[in-house]
SERO-4910 file (N, C-alpha, C, O; in steps of 0.05 Angstrom, whole numbers):
BEGIN
 pado doro    nc1    nc2    nc3   cac1   cac2   cac3    cc1    cc2    cc3    oc1    oc2    oc3
  Met    A   -238    210    424   -220    208    403   -213    178    395   -203    173    373
  Ile    A   -219    160    414   -213    132    409   -238    118    396   -260    120    408
  Ser    A   -236    107    374   -256     96    359   -254     65    361   -232     54    363
  Ser    A   -277     53    359   -279     24    361   -275     12    332   -281     23    312
  Glu    A   -263    -13    333   -258    -27    307   -282    -41    298   -295    -55    313
  Ile    A   -291    -37    273   -314    -50    262   -306    -77    250   -288    -77    233
  Ser    A   -318    -99    256   -312   -123    246   -327   -131    221   -350   -123    217
  Ser    A   -315   -147    204   -329   -156    179   -337   -185    181   -341   -198    160
  Asp    A   -341   -196    207   -347   -223    211   -373   -231    198   -377   -255    191
  Gln    A   -392   -211    193   -417   -218    183   -416   -220    152   -437   -227    140
  Val    A   -394   -214    140   -393   -215    111   -394   -244    101   -380   -261    111
  Ile    A   -411   -249     81   -412   -276     69   -386   -283     55   -376   -267     39
  Lys    A   -374   -305     62   -348   -313     50   -353   -331     25   -356   -355     27
  Pro    A   -352   -319      2   -358   -335    -22   -333   -350    -30   -310   -344    -22
  Glu    A   -338   -371    -45   -316   -389    -55   -303   -376    -80   -317   -366    -98
  Val    A   -276   -376    -79   -261   -367   -102   -244   -390   -113   -226   -399    -99
  Asp    A   -249   -399   -137   -237   -422   -148   -213   -413   -165   -217   -401   -186
  Ile    A   -189   -418   -157   -165   -409   -171   -154   -431   -189   -143   -451   -179
  Pro    A   -156   -429   -215   -143   -450   -233   -113   -450   -233   -100   -430   -225
  Lys    A   -102   -472   -240    -73   -476   -238    -60   -469   -264    -53   -487   -281
  Arg    A    -56   -443   -269    -44   -436   -295    -24   -411   -291    -27   -390   -304
  Gly    A     -6   -414   -273     11   -392   -266     -1   -377   -243    -24   -370   -244
  Met    A     15   -372   -223      3   -360   -198     -9   -333   -205      5   -315   -215
  Pro    A    -35   -329   -200    -49   -303   -206    -40   -281   -187    -37   -286   -163
  Val    A    -36   -258   -198    -26   -235   -181    -45   -212   -183    -53   -204   -205
  Thr    A    -53   -200   -161    -70   -176   -161    -54   -154   -148    -43   -158   -126
  Ile    A    -53   -130   -162    -40   -108   -150    -60    -89   -139    -78    -81   -153
  Ile    A    -57    -82   -114    -75    -63   -101    -60    -37    -98    -39    -36    -86
  Thr    A    -72    -17   -111    -58      9   -110    -79     32   -103   -103     26   -102
  Gly    A    -73     54    -99    -89     76    -90    -74     98    -74    -54     93    -62
  Phe    A    -85    122    -73    -71    144    -61    -71    141    -31    -86    126    -19
  Leu    A    -53    157    -19    -48    158      9    -76    159     25    -92    177     22
  Gly    A    -81    138     42   -104    139     59   -130    130     46   -152    133     56
  Ser    A   -127    119     22   -152    112      8   -166     85     18   -189     80     12
  Gly    A   -151     69     33   -162     46     45   -151     20     33   -165      0     32
  Lys    A   -125     20     23   -115     -4     10   -111    -26     33   -119    -49     29
  Thr    A   -100    -19     54    -96    -41     75   -122    -52     85   -125    -76     91
  Thr    A   -143    -35     88   -169    -44     95   -181    -64     75   -194    -83     82
  Leu    A   -176    -58     50   -185    -77     29   -169   -103     31   -180   -125     29
  Leu    A   -144   -101     36   -127   -124     38   -135   -142     62   -135   -167     61
  Asn    A   -142   -128     84   -151   -143    107   -177   -157    102   -181   -179    111
  His    A   -196   -145     88   -221   -157     78   -216   -183     63   -229   -204     68
  Ile    A   -197   -181     44   -190   -204     28   -179   -226     44   -187   -249     40
  Leu    A   -160   -220     62   -147   -240     78   -166   -254     99   -161   -277    107
  Gln    A   -186   -241    107   -206   -249    127   -227   -267    114   -239   -283    127
  Asn    A   -230   -263     87   -251   -278     73   -243   -295     50   -260   -303     34
  Gln    A   -217   -302     49   -207   -316     26   -209   -347     29   -198   -362     13
  Gln    A   -225   -355     49   -230   -384     52   -204   -400     53   -188   -395     71
  Asp    A   -200   -418     37   -177   -438     38   -155   -429     22   -136   -445     20
  Leu    A   -154   -407      9   -131   -398     -7   -107   -392     10   -109   -380     31
  Lys    A    -85   -401      1    -60   -393     14    -48   -369     -2    -38   -371    -24
  Val    A    -49   -345     11    -43   -320     -3    -15   -309      6     -9   -308     30
  Ala    A      0   -301    -13     24   -287     -7     19   -256    -12      8   -248    -32
  Val    A     28   -240      7     24   -211      6     52   -197      5     69   -202     22
  Leu    A     56   -181    -16     79   -166    -19     72   -136    -11     55   -124    -23
  Val    A     86   -125      8     79    -98     16    101    -79      9    125    -85     15
  Asn    A     95    -57     -3    113    -37    -12    109    -11      4     90      4     -1
  Glu    A    127     -6     24    124     16     43    140     40     33    161     37     21
  Phe    A    131     64     39    143     88     32    152    100     61    136    110     76
  Gly    A    177     97     67    188    105     93    203     82    105    202     59     95
  Asp    A    218     87    126    236     67    136    224     54    162    239     39    176
  Ile    A    198     58    168    185     44    190    161     31    178    144     45    166
  Asn    A    159      3    181    134    -11    170    114    -12    192    114    -30    208
  Ile    A     96      9    192     75     10    212     55    -11    209     42    -18    229
  Asp    A     52    -23    185     31    -41    181     37    -69    192     24    -88    186
  Ser    A     58    -70    209     67    -95    221     46   -105    241     48   -128    250
  Gln    A     25    -89    248      4    -98    266    -11   -123    253    -26   -137    267
  Leu    A     -8   -126    227    -20   -149    213     -6   -175    219    -18   -196    215
  Leu    A     19   -174    228     36   -196    228     37   -208    256     35   -195    276
  Val    A     41   -235    256     45   -251    281     73   -261    284     82   -265    307
  Ser    A     88   -265    264    115   -272    266    131   -262    242    121   -260    220
  Ile    A    157   -256    249    175   -244    229    200   -260    225    213   -266    244
  Asp    A    207   -266    201    233   -281    195    246   -265    174    241   -268    150
  Glu    A    264   -246    183    277   -227    165    254   -212    148    239   -196    159
  Asn    A    254   -218    123    235   -201    106    210   -217    100    193   -207     86
  Met    A    207   -242    111    184   -259    105    170   -261    132    182   -266    153
  Met    A    144   -257    130    126   -255    155    102   -275    151     92   -278    129
  Glu    A     93   -286    173     69   -303    171     45   -287    184     48   -276    206
  Leu    A     23   -286    170      0   -271    179    -17   -290    198    -14   -314    197
  Ser    A    -35   -279    213    -50   -294    232    -67   -317    219    -72   -337    231
  Asn    A    -74   -314    193    -91   -333    182    -74   -353    165    -85   -369    149
  Gly    A    -48   -353    169    -31   -374    154    -19   -364    128     -3   -377    116
  Cys    A    -28   -340    119    -18   -328     95     11   -317    102     18   -313    126
  Ile    A     25   -311     82     52   -299     87     53   -271     75     38   -263     57
  Cys    A     70   -256     86     73   -227     77    105   -223     74    122   -229     92
  Cys    A    111   -211     50    140   -205     44    142   -174     40    126   -162     26
  Thr    A    162   -163     53    167   -134     47    186   -131     23    207   -144     22
  Ile    A    179   -114      4    195   -109    -20    218    -91    -14    215    -67    -13
  Asn    A    241   -102     -9    266    -88      0    285    -87    -24    291    -65    -33
  Asp    A    294   -108    -34    317   -109    -52    307   -114    -81    324   -122    -98
  Gly    A    282   -110    -87    272   -115   -112    248   -132   -115    245   -152   -100
  Leu    A    229   -125   -133    204   -138   -134    208   -167   -143    196   -186   -133
  Val    A    226   -170   -164    230   -199   -173    242   -216   -152    234   -239   -149
  Asp    A    260   -206   -137    272   -222   -115    250   -230    -95    248   -253    -87
  Ala    A    232   -212    -88    210   -219    -69    194   -239    -80    186   -257    -66
  Val    A    186   -237   -106    168   -257   -118    182   -285   -119    169   -305   -113
  Tyr    A    207   -286   -125    221   -312   -124    222   -325    -96    220   -349    -93
  Ser    A    225   -307    -76    226   -317    -49    199   -330    -40    199   -348    -23
  Val    A    177   -321    -53    152   -334    -49    148   -360    -67    139   -381    -58
  Leu    A    156   -357    -92    152   -380   -110    170   -405   -101    163   -428   -107
  Glu    A    191   -399    -88    210   -421    -80    204   -433    -52    219   -451    -43
  Arg    A    183   -423    -40    176   -434    -14    167   -464    -18    156   -470    -39
  Gly    A    171   -482      2    162   -510     -1    133   -510      1    121   -527    -13
  Asp    A    118   -494     17     90   -496     22     74   -486     -3     85   -472    -20
  Arg    A     49   -493     -6     33   -486    -26     24   -456    -23     16   -447     -2
  Ile    A     27   -441    -45     17   -415    -47     -1   -411    -71      8   -417    -94
  Asp    A    -27   -402    -68    -47   -401    -89    -48   -374   -102    -54   -372   -126
  Tyr    A    -43   -354    -88    -48   -328    -98    -29   -307    -88    -20   -309    -65
  Met    A    -23   -287   -103     -5   -265    -95    -18   -238    -97    -31   -232   -117
  Ile    A    -15   -222    -76    -27   -195    -75     -3   -176    -69     12   -180    -50
  Val    A      1   -155    -87     20   -134    -83      6   -109    -74    -10    -98    -89
  Glu    A     11    -99    -49      1    -74    -41     22    -52    -44     43    -53    -31
  Thr    A     16    -33    -63     35    -11    -67     33     10    -46     12     11    -32
  Thr    A     52     27    -43     50     50    -27     30     70    -41     23     68    -64
  Gly    A     22     89    -24      2    109    -36     12    128    -56     -4    141    -70
  Val    A     39    130    -58     51    148    -79     64    133   -100     82    144   -114
  Ala    A     57    108   -105     67     93   -127     52     92   -152     28     90   -152
  Asp    A     66     95   -174     56     89   -201     55     59   -205     76     45   -204
  Pro    A     30     48   -210     29     19   -211     40      7   -237     44    -17   -239
  Leu    A     46     24   -258     54     14   -282     81     -1   -282     83    -22   -295
  Pro    A    101      9   -268    127     -6   -267    123    -34   -254    136    -53   -261
  Ile    A    107    -34   -235    102    -60   -220     88    -79   -238     94   -103   -239
  Ala    A     68    -70   -253     53    -87   -271     72    -97   -293     71   -120   -301
  Leu    A     91    -79   -304    109    -88   -326    128   -109   -316    137   -125   -332
  Thr    A    134   -109   -290    152   -128   -278    140   -156   -282    154   -175   -288
  Phe    A    114   -158   -279    102   -185   -281     97   -191   -311     95   -214   -319
  Leu    A     94   -170   -328     88   -174   -357    112   -176   -374    111   -189   -395
  Gly    A    134   -164   -366    156   -160   -384    182   -173   -375    202   -170   -389
  Thr    A    183   -186   -352    207   -200   -343    202   -230   -343    181   -239   -352
  Glu    A    221   -246   -334    217   -276   -334    193   -283   -317    183   -306   -319
  Leu    A    183   -265   -300    159   -271   -283    134   -277   -300    115   -290   -290
  Gln    A    134   -268   -325    110   -273   -341    107   -303   -346     85   -312   -354
  His    A    127   -319   -342    124   -348   -348    117   -362   -322    110   -386   -323
  Leu    A    118   -349   -299    114   -361   -274     88   -351   -261     76   -365   -245
  Thr    A     80   -326   -267     57   -314   -254     37   -304   -276     44   -304   -300
  Arg    A     14   -295   -268     -6   -284   -286    -18   -260   -273    -31   -262   -252
  Leu    A    -13   -236   -284    -23   -211   -275    -55   -211   -279    -65   -209   -301
  Asp    A    -68   -215   -258    -98   -217   -259   -112   -191   -263   -128   -188   -282
  Ser    A   -105   -171   -246   -117   -145   -247   -102   -125   -230    -87   -133   -212
  Ile    A   -107    -99   -235    -97    -78   -219   -123    -64   -205   -140    -53   -219
  Leu    A   -124    -65   -178   -146    -53   -164   -138    -27   -153   -118    -24   -138
  Thr    A   -153     -7   -160   -145     21   -150   -168     30   -131   -192     32   -137
  Val    A   -158     35   -106   -176     45    -84   -178     74    -83   -157     87    -81
  Val    A   -201     86    -85   -204    115    -84   -220    124    -58   -241    114    -51
  Asp    A   -209    143    -45   -223    155    -21   -244    174    -31   -238    197    -38
  Ala    A   -270    165    -30   -292    179    -41   -296    206    -28   -306    224    -41
  Glu    A   -288    208     -4   -291    233     11   -270    254      3   -276    278     -1
  Ala    A   -245    244      2   -222    264     -1   -216    269    -30   -203    289    -37
  Phe    A   -226    252    -48   -220    255    -77   -228    280    -89   -251    289    -84
  Thr    A   -213    294   -105   -220    318   -121   -212    313   -149   -196    295   -154
  Ser    A   -222    329   -168   -217    326   -196   -185    329   -203   -174    317   -221
  Asp    A   -173    345   -186   -144    348   -191   -128    326   -178   -104    323   -182
  His    A   -142    312   -161   -130    287   -148   -104    295   -134    -84    281   -137
  Phe    A   -106    316   -118    -82    324   -103    -58    333   -120    -35    334   -110
  Asp    A    -63    338   -145    -43    349   -162    -20    328   -163      3    335   -160
  Ser    A    -25    303   -167     -7    282   -165     -7    265   -189    -27    254   -197
  Glu    A     16    262   -202     19    244   -227     15    214   -219      3    199   -235
  Ala    A     24    207   -197     21    180   -188     -9    172   -183    -19    151   -190
  Ala    A    -23    192   -171    -52    187   -165    -67    185   -191    -86    169   -194
  Phe    A    -60    202   -210    -73    199   -238    -66    172   -251    -83    159   -262
  Ala    A    -41    165   -249    -31    140   -261    -47    116   -247    -54     96   -260
  Gln    A    -53    117   -222    -67     95   -207    -95     91   -220   -103     68   -224
  Ile    A   -108    113   -227   -134    110   -241   -131    100   -271   -145     83   -281
  Met    A   -111    114   -284   -106    108   -312   -101     78   -318   -110     67   -338
  Tyr    A    -86     65   -298    -77     36   -304    -94     18   -287    -89     -6   -286
  Gly    A   -114     28   -272   -131     11   -256   -151     -6   -273   -165      6   -291
  Asp    A   -153    -31   -268   -174    -47   -282   -199    -45   -268   -220    -44   -281
  Ile    A   -199    -43   -243   -224    -40   -224   -219    -15   -207   -198    -13   -194
  Ile    A   -237      2   -207   -235     25   -188   -255     22   -166   -279     21   -171
  Ile    A   -245     21   -142   -262     16   -119   -267     43   -103   -249     54    -90
  Leu    A   -291     54   -106   -297     78    -91   -301     71    -61   -322     60    -55
  Asn    A   -283     77    -45   -284     69    -17   -295     93      0   -296    116     -8
  Lys    A   -303     86     25   -314    106     44   -339    120     34   -342    144     38
  Thr    A   -356    104     21   -380    114      8   -400    124     30   -419    139     24
  Asp    A   -396    115     56   -414    124     75   -410    152     84   -426    164     99
  Leu    A   -388    165     74   -380    192     82   -389    212     62   -385    236     67
  Val    A   -400    204     40   -407    224     18   -436    219      8   -447    197     12
  Ala    A   -447    239     -4   -474    237    -15   -473    224    -42   -452    222    -55
  Glu    A   -497    215    -50   -498    200    -77   -489    217    -99   -478    207   -118
  Glu    A   -495    244    -97   -488    262   -118   -457    263   -122   -448    264   -145
  Lys    A   -442    263   -101   -413    263   -102   -403    235   -114   -383    235   -130
  Leu    A   -415    214   -107   -407    189   -119   -413    186   -148   -398    174   -163
  Gln    A   -434    198   -157   -439    199   -186   -420    216   -201   -412    210   -223
  Glu    A   -412    239   -188   -392    256   -201   -365    243   -202   -350    247   -222
  Leu    A   -358    226   -182   -333    212   -182   -333    190   -205   -313    187   -219
  Glu    A   -356    177   -208   -359    157   -229   -356    170   -256   -343    159   -274
  Thr    A   -368    193   -260   -365    207   -285   -336    215   -290   -326    211   -313
  Tyr    A   -323    224   -270   -295    232   -275   -277    208   -281   -261    208   -299
  Val    A   -281    186   -265   -265    160   -271   -269    152   -299   -250    144   -313
  Asn    A   -294    152   -308   -300    141   -334   -287    158   -357   -281    148   -379
  Lys    A   -282    185   -350   -268    202   -370   -240    196   -371   -228    198   -392
  Val    A   -227    188   -348   -199    182   -348   -195    153   -357   -176    148   -372
  Lys    A   -211    134   -349   -209    106   -356   -236     98   -370   -256     94   -356
  Thr    A   -235     96   -395   -259     90   -410   -270     63   -403   -255     43   -404
  Lys    A   -295     60   -397   -309     35   -390   -295     22   -366   -291     -2   -366
  Ala    A   -288     37   -347   -276     27   -323   -297     11   -307   -320     19   -305
  Arg    A   -288    -11   -295   -305    -26   -277   -304    -12   -250   -282    -10   -238
  Ile    A   -326     -2   -241   -327     15   -216   -343     -1   -196   -366     -8   -201
  Leu    A   -331     -5   -173   -347    -16   -148   -347      3   -127   -328     19   -125
  Arg    A   -367      3   -110   -369     20    -86   -366      2    -61   -374    -21    -60
  Ser    A   -352     15    -42   -347     -2    -18   -348     16      7   -344     41      6
  His    A   -352      4     29   -350     16     56   -332     -4     73   -337    -28     75
  Leu    A   -311      8     84   -291     -7     98   -278    -29     81   -270    -50     90
  Gly    A   -277    -22     55   -262    -42     36   -277    -66     32   -265    -85     22
  Val    A   -303    -68     38   -318    -94     34   -329    -93      7   -346    -77      0
  Val    A   -319   -112    -10   -330   -119    -37   -331   -149    -41   -314   -162    -29
  Pro    A   -349   -160    -57   -351   -188    -63   -324   -197    -75   -315   -185    -94
  Leu    A   -312   -218    -63   -286   -226    -73   -287   -237   -101   -269   -231   -117
  Pro    A   -309   -252   -110   -309   -261   -139   -308   -237   -158   -301   -242   -181
  Leu    A   -313   -213   -150   -313   -191   -168   -284   -179   -171   -279   -163   -188
  Ile    A   -266   -187   -152   -239   -174   -153   -217   -194   -154   -194   -186   -160
  Leu    A   -222   -220   -149   -201   -240   -149   -206   -260   -172   -228   -269   -178
  Asp    A   -183   -266   -186   -184   -285   -209   -205   -280   -229   -221   -296   -237
  Ile    A   -203   -253   -238   -222   -244   -258   -211   -244   -286   -225   -241   -306
  Asn    A   -184   -248   -287   -169   -253   -312   -173   -232   -333   -181   -238   -355
  Ile    A   -168   -208   -327   -170   -186   -346   -149   -185   -365   -125   -189   -358
  Asp    A   -155   -180   -390   -134   -178   -411   -115   -156   -406   -123   -133   -405
  Gln    A    -88   -163   -403    -69   -142   -397    -51   -135   -422    -31   -122   -419
  Ser    A    -61   -143   -445    -42   -138   -468    -39   -107   -473    -18   -100   -484
  Ala    A    -58    -90   -466    -53    -62   -471    -32    -51   -453    -15    -35   -463
  Ile    A    -31    -59   -429     -8    -51   -411     19    -63   -420     40    -50   -419
  Ala    A     17    -88   -428     41   -102   -437     54    -89   -461     79    -89   -464
  Ser    A     37    -76   -479     47    -64   -502     62    -36   -497     74    -24   -514
  Thr    A     59    -27   -472     74     -3   -463    102     -9   -454    117     10   -448
  Gln    A    110    -36   -452    135    -43   -442    159    -29   -455    177    -18   -442
  Gly    A    158    -30   -482    181    -18   -498    185     12   -491    207     21   -484
  Ser    A    164     26   -493    166     56   -489    174     61   -460    187     82   -455
  His    A    166     45   -441    171     49   -413    201     44   -408    214     59   -393
  Gln    A    212     23   -420    241     17   -417    257     39   -429    279     45   -419
  Glu    A    248     50   -452    266     71   -465    267     95   -448    287    109   -448
  Ser    A    245    101   -432    244    125   -416    258    121   -390    263    141   -376
  Asp    A    263     97   -383    276     90   -357    305     92   -358    317     77   -373
  Ser    A    317    110   -342    346    113   -344    360     89   -332    383     84   -339
  His    A    347     74   -315    360     53   -301    357     26   -317    374      8   -314
  Lys    A    336     23   -332    330     -1   -346    334    -25   -329    323    -26   -307
  Glu    A    350    -47   -337    353    -69   -323    383    -77   -317    401    -70   -332
  His    A    388    -92   -294    416    -99   -289    415   -129   -281    395   -139   -273
  Gln    A    439   -141   -283    442   -170   -278    444   -176   -249    456   -160   -235
  His    A    432   -197   -239    437   -208   -213    444   -238   -214    427   -254   -222
  Ser    A    469   -244   -208    477   -270   -211    484   -284   -184    493   -307   -185
  Asp    A    479   -272   -162    485   -282   -136    461   -287   -118    463   -284    -94
  His    A    438   -293   -131    413   -296   -115    417   -323   -100    428   -342   -110
  Asp    A    407   -324    -76    406   -349    -60    391   -369    -73    397   -393    -70
  His    A    369   -362    -89    352   -383   -101    365   -395   -126    353   -413   -138
  Gly    A    390   -387   -134    403   -400   -154    395   -392   -184    408   -401   -203
  His    A    376   -375   -186    370   -366   -213    387   -343   -223    393   -325   -207
  Ser    A    395   -343   -247    410   -321   -260    391   -307   -280    385   -318   -301
  His    A    383   -283   -272    363   -269   -288    366   -239   -287    377   -228   -267
  Ala    A    357   -226   -308    358   -198   -309    331   -185   -303    311   -196   -312
  His    A    330   -164   -289    304   -153   -281    305   -124   -274    326   -115   -265
  Glu    A    285   -110   -276    283    -82   -267    274    -81   -238    256    -96   -231
  His    A    286    -64   -223    276    -59   -196    253    -39   -198    257    -17   -207
  Ser    A    228    -48   -189    205    -32   -193    192    -23   -167    169    -15   -166
  His    A    206    -25   -145    194    -15   -120    195     15   -116    209     26    -99
  Asp    A    179     28   -132    180     56   -139    181     74   -114    194     95   -113
  Ala    A    166     66    -92    163     84    -69    173     71    -44    164     76    -22
  Asp    A    194     54    -48    203     39    -25    226     54    -11    242     43      4
  Cys    A    227     80    -15    249     95     -3    240    120     11    218    130      5
  Asp    A    256    130     30    252    156     41    271    176     27    295    173     29
  His    A    258    196     14    273    213     -4    294    230     12    310    243      0
  Ser    A    292    230     39    311    246     53    339    232     57    358    244     65
  His    A    340    206     51    363    189     57    378    185     29    368    172     11
  Asp    A    402    196     28    417    195      5    424    166     -3    427    160    -27
  Asp    A    427    148     17    435    121     11    412    104     -1    416     82    -11
  His    A    387    115      1    363    103    -10    355    114    -37    339    101    -50
  His    A    366    136    -44    357    151    -68    372    142    -93    394    152    -98
  His    A    361    124   -108    375    113   -131    360    123   -156    337    132   -155
  His    A    375    120   -179    363    128   -204    340    111   -214    325    119   -232
  His    A    337     88   -203    315     71   -212    287     78   -204    268     64   -211
  His    A    285    100   -190    259    107   -182    245    126   -203    257    144   -214
  Ser    A    221    120   -207    206    137   -228    206    166   -219    207    172   -196
  Glu    A    204    184   -240    206    212   -234    182    223   -221    182    246   -212
  His    A    160    206   -221    136    219   -209    138    225   -180    122    241   -170
  Leu    A    156    212   -166    159    220   -137    172    247   -134    164    262   -116
  Glu    A    192    253   -150    204    278   -148    184    300   -158    182    322   -147
  Asn    A    168    292   -180    150    312   -189    127    317   -170    118    340   -168
  Asp    A    118    296   -156     97    300   -137    108    313   -112     92    326    -97
  Gly    A    134    310   -105    147    324    -84    139    311    -56    139    326    -36
  Phe    A    132    284    -54    126    271    -30    151    264    -15    171    257    -27
  Ile    A    151    266     11    172    256     29    158    241     52    136    246     60
  Ser    A    174    224     63    165    209     88    183    217    111    208    218    108
  Ile    A    172    222    134    186    230    157    181    210    180    158    207    188
  Ser    A    201    198    189    198    178    209    207    187    237    226    202    239
  Phe    A    192    179    258    197    189    285    197    166    304    178    150    303
  Lys    A    217    162    320    217    140    340    226    152    367    243    170    369
  Ser    A    216    141    388    224    148    414    218    125    435    197    112    432
  Asp    A    236    122    455    228    104    476    211    116    497    204    103    516
  Arg    A    205    142    494    187    156    513    159    157    502    155    155    478
  Ala    A    139    161    520    112    164    512    105    193    506    118    212    515
  Phe    A     83    196    490     74    224    485     55    232    508     43    215    521
  Asp    A     54    258    512     33    269    530      9    273    512      9    285    491
  Leu    A    -14    260    522    -38    259    505    -48    287    497    -54    291    474
  Asp    A    -49    305    515    -59    332    509    -41    346    490    -51    359    472
  Lys    A    -14    344    493      5    357    475      3    346    447      3    361    427
  Phe    A      0    320    446     -2    307    419    -29    315    405    -29    321    381
  Gln    A    -50    315    420    -75    324    406    -75    352    398    -87    359    378
  Asn    A    -62    369    413    -58    398    406    -41    399    380    -47    414    362
  Phe    A    -20    384    380     -5    382    355    -21    375    330    -18    387    308
  Leu    A    -38    355    332    -55    346    310    -75    368    303    -80    372    279
  Asp    A    -86    380    322   -107    400    317    -99    427    308   -113    440    293
  Lys    A    -74    436    318    -66    464    312    -38    467    297    -32    488    286
  Lys    A    -23    446    298      4    448    286     12    431    261     32    436    247
  Leu    A     -4    411    257      1    391    236     -1    408    210    -21    422    206
  Pro    A     19    407    191     17    422    167     -5    411    148    -10    386    148
  Ile    A    -18    428    133    -39    421    117    -31    402     95    -47    388     83
  Asp    A     -3    402     89      7    384     66     12    357     76     24    342     60
  Val    A      5    348    100      7    321    108    -18    306     98    -41    313    105
  Phe    A    -13    287     82    -35    270     70    -40    246     87    -63    237     88
  Arg    A    -20    236     99    -23    208    113     -3    207    135     20    218    134
  Ala    A    -13    194    156      5    188    178     -3    163    194    -27    158    196
  Lys    A     15    148    204      6    124    218     28    116    237     52    120    231
  Gly    A     21    104    259     42     97    279     32     79    301      8     72    302
  Ile    A     50     72    319     44     58    343     52     75    366     76     80    370
  Leu    A     31     85    382     37    106    401     31     96    429     13     79    434
  Arg    A     47    107    447     43    103    476     39    131    487     49    151    477
  Phe    A     22    131    508     17    157    521     20    154    552     13    135    565
  Ala    A     33    175    563     41    176    591     14    171    608     -7    182    602
  Thr    A     17    154    629     -5    150    648    -27    133    636    -48    129    650
  Ile    A    -25    123    612    -45    106    600    -32     80    595    -11     79    582
  Asp    A    -43     58    604    -32     31    599    -33     22    572    -13      9    563
  Asn    A    -54     27    558    -58     18    531    -38     30    512    -27     52    517
  Arg    A    -34     14    490    -18     24    469    -37     27    444    -57     12    442
  Tyr    A    -32     46    426    -51     51    406    -40     50    378    -17     56    373
  Ile    A    -56     41    358    -49     42    331    -62     69    320    -87     72    322
  Phe    A    -46     86    310    -54    113    301    -56    114    270    -37    105    256
  Gln    A    -78    124    260    -82    127    231    -92    154    226   -112    162    239
  Leu    A    -81    169    207    -89    194    199    -91    195    169    -71    188    155
  Ser    A   -114    203    157   -119    206    128   -134    232    124   -157    236    131
  Gly    A   -118    251    110   -131    277    106   -135    289    134   -117    291    150
  Lys    A   -159    298    138   -165    312    163   -177    293    185   -182    302    207
  Arg    A   -180    268    178   -190    249    197   -167    233    211   -147    227    199
  Tyr    A   -171    227    236   -152    210    250   -166    194    271   -187    201    281
  Glu    A   -154    172    278   -165    154    298   -145    139    313   -122    137    303
  Leu    A   -151    129    336   -133    114    353   -149     87    360   -172     88    368
  Lys    A   -136     65    356   -148     38    362   -129     24    382   -104     26    379
  Val    A   -139     10    401   -122     -3    421   -106    -25    407   -117    -40    391
  Asp    A    -80    -25    413    -62    -45    401    -57    -66    423    -43    -60    443
  Asp    A    -68    -89    421    -67   -109    442    -44   -129    438    -44   -150    452
  Arg    A    -26   -126    421     -4   -144    416     13   -147    442     15   -128    458
  Ala    A     25   -170    446     40   -174    469     67   -164    468     79   -158    489
  Asn    A     79   -162    443    107   -154    440    110   -125    444     93   -110    435
  Pro    A    133   -116    459    137    -88    465    144    -72    441    161    -81    425
  Val    A    132    -49    437    139    -31    415    141     -3    425    123      7    438
  Asn    A    161     11    419    165     39    428    146     58    410    134     49    391
  Thr    A    146     82    418    129    103    401    144    106    375    168    111    374
  Gln    A    128    102    353    138    105    327    117    117    308     93    110    310
  Leu    A    125    135    292    105    150    274    117    154    248    140    161    246
  Val    A    101    151    227    109    159    199     90    179    189     66    175    189
  Ile    A    101    202    179     84    223    168     93    227    138    116    231    131
  Ile    A     73    225    120     78    228     92     64    252     81     40    255     87
  Gly    A     77    270     66     65    294     55     83    308     35    103    296     26
  Arg    A     76    331     29     90    348     10     99    373     22     85    385     38
  Asn    A    123    383     14    134    409     24    136    410     55    130    431     67
  Leu    A    144    387     66    147    386     96    174    394    105    194    389     92
  His    A    174    406    129    200    413    141    207    393    162    196    393    184
  Arg    A    226    376    155    232    353    172    240    361    201    230    352    221
  Asp    A    260    379    201    271    387    229    249    400    246    247    394    270
  Glu    A    232    417    233    212    430    250    190    410    260    180    412    283
  Leu    A    183    390    243    164    370    251    175    351    274    162    345    294
  Ile    A    201    343    271    213    327    290    215    341    316    210    329    337
  Ala    A    222    368    317    223    384    341    195    385    353    193    382    377
  Gln    A    174    388    338    146    390    350    138    366    362    124    366    382
  Leu    A    145    343    350    139    315    360    155    310    386    144    298    405
  Asn    A    179    319    387    194    317    411    182    333    434    181    324    457
  Asp    A    172    357    427    156    373    448    132    359    458    122    367    479
  Cys    A    121    341    444     97    326    453    104    304    472     86    293    484
  Leu    A    130    296    475    138    274    493    133    283    520    137    306    526
  Ala    A    125    264    538    120    269    566    146    271    582    145    276    606
***
């Protein structure tokens, strides 16, 4: 059940020349388990001398992707290659300002959305607020799981919007499907997004000059700003007490930054697609380890079919190693987590029509 991690060290690292005309921003979006973080890792490992800021939008109250990080300073983190990562908590504009106002040089910004996010509000934040004078939205990259994708795309409005507003569609996990399926996917994508730029990838590996600083015209998306604001019940509100000293109005666009089960996180500024899609995030923490046999039995026989994504940091009784757990659709894997800092068992499960109390009880039964 334990799989080895495949390295991309052999990938040729091309030069990416970033002109100085407003910090370029790339939005990486895609449905649950499509491979967004894998693509992000590929970019960070091969971006040469660029200083990259990464803004991560998590759905749920446990940030499992912290295995990317080496140091944490409140909401700002430093990645192992010197890049920085910022969690979108109190608003996208605030997070962008916290990056722009750093003393050190930052050349490029990447926003990784959660798997159930509509990328349009995030794009409009860069195109329709004061950020349009400080940044340049370069492109929206949509990652598609070539194996799990179906024409109804999980009956999800957000998943459809991810393709509709994507500038480049990356068909990932191409090693798991036949050529005929890939051609069918390309035909479908071209029906949804006319003349879409489609790339194929395995483990998120794509040539960086094809996805970074490509300067796609965003005027079509920018023209939707007015209609989007009219349909948004929250619109914009003023913030005058920012530590960075700017007084500016902006929309909060971190669409999927909440756990829908928590009333204190459920605000009107979230797009309706989350309610329409019915996704929830269930978080589980324990200072005890799982029994390996019980946990595997849970995955094989008890995990609801409506679980689309799960990830966690897991410990197992009688086993010294700690593991990074990833589940996407029917596939799951464990990789050894060799970080020195202690981490208790923690797991996030994302899906639709899930019974929280029942799942938590079943996970508690898996503890040793």
